[in-house]
C-alpha positions in Angstrom: 0.0 0.0 0.0 1.3 3.4 -1.0 1.0 6.5 1.2 1.7 10.1 0.5 1.8 12.2 3.6 2.0 16.0 3.4 3.2 18.4 6.2 4.1 22.0 6.7 0.9 23.8 6.0 -0.4 26.6 8.2 -1.2 30.3 8.5 1.3 32.8 7.1 1.2 36.6 6.5 1.3 38.0 3.0 5.0 38.2 1.9 6.0 35.3 4.1 7.4 31.9 3.4 6.5 28.4 4.0 7.9 25.0 3.2 5.7 21.9 2.4 7.0 18.4 2.6 5.6 15.1 1.3 6.9 11.6 2.0 6.0 8.7 -0.2 6.1 5.3 1.4 5.2 1.7 0.5 6.4 -0.9 -2.0 7.5 1.5 -4.6 9.7 0.3 -7.5 10.1 3.6 -9.4 9.0 7.2 -8.8 8.5 8.7 -12.3 7.6 12.1 -11.0 6.3 14.0 -8.0 4.2 17.2 -8.0 2.2 19.6 -6.0 -1.3 20.7 -6.8 -3.6 23.0 -5.0 -7.3 23.7 -4.8 -8.9 26.9 -3.5 -12.6 27.0 -2.5 -14.8 27.1 -5.5 -12.0 26.5 -7.9 -10.6 23.5 -9.8 -7.5 21.7 -8.7 -4.5 23.2 -10.5 -0.8 22.2 -11.0 1.6 24.2 -8.8 4.8 22.5 -9.7 6.1 19.1 -10.9 9.5 17.5 -10.9 10.1 14.3 -12.9 12.9 11.9 -12.2 14.1 12.6 -15.7 13.0 15.7 -17.5 12.2 19.3 -16.9 10.7 20.9 -13.8 7.4 22.7 -14.5 5.7 25.5 -12.6 2.3 27.0 -12.8 2.3 30.6 -14.2 1.0 32.1 -11.0 3.9 30.7 -8.9 6.8 31.0 -11.3 9.7 32.8 -9.6 8.2 32.5 -6.1 7.9 28.8 -5.5 10.6 26.1 -5.8 10.0 22.4 -6.0 12.8 19.9 -5.0 13.2 16.2 -4.3 15.1 14.0 -1.9 15.6 10.9 -4.1 16.9 8.8 -1.3 14.1 9.4 1.1 11.3 9.6 -1.5 10.3 13.1 -0.5 9.3 16.2 -2.4 9.3 19.7 -1.0 7.7 23.0 -2.0 9.5 26.1 -0.9 7.0 29.0 -1.1 8.2 32.6 -0.9 6.5 36.0 -1.3 3.2 34.4 -0.5 0.0 36.1 -1.5 -3.6 35.8 -0.3 -4.5 34.1 -3.6 -2.1 31.3 -2.7 -4.6 30.2 0.0 -5.6 26.7 -0.8 -5.4 23.0 0.1 -2.1 21.8 -1.3 -1.9 18.2 -2.5 1.1 16.0 -3.1 1.0 13.8 -6.2 3.2 11.0 -7.4 3.5 8.9 -10.5 4.6 5.6 -9.2 5.5 2.1 -10.5 4.5 -0.6 -8.1 4.5 -4.4 -8.6 0.9 -4.0 -9.6 1.7 -1.5 -12.3 2.0 2.2 -12.8 -0.5 4.7 -11.3 -0.9 8.2 -9.9 -1.4 8.7 -6.2 -2.5 11.6 -4.1 -2.0 12.7 -0.5 -4.8 14.0 1.7 -3.7 17.6 1.4 -2.5 20.3 3.8 -4.1 23.7 4.2 -2.1 26.9 3.5 -3.7 30.1 4.5 -2.2 33.5 3.6 -3.8 36.3 5.6 -2.9 39.2 7.7 
């Protein structure tokens, strides 16, 4: 069984910084990519950033230059470093992973962590 567990969310003032972490655990053969998505109330879930094992890191237009995604390949973790946070960054942030298990390849989601940017 695969688990993605996020941590690091919370309340932060506009202009502040926050770091989210996500740990993938279970019988994982290969991690093809990990990513962060977010969903604000009344809006669709959107890509924040993705980082493949091989390939180019991608950022959503609204976070380009402010957020940085990184991975710890040994510990199967992904991080999202968020700087210059704005109220419109308020959302539930979800960890996402494209994994190969013994049963095949599939995409998995964490349960999400709330980020609130407010003064």
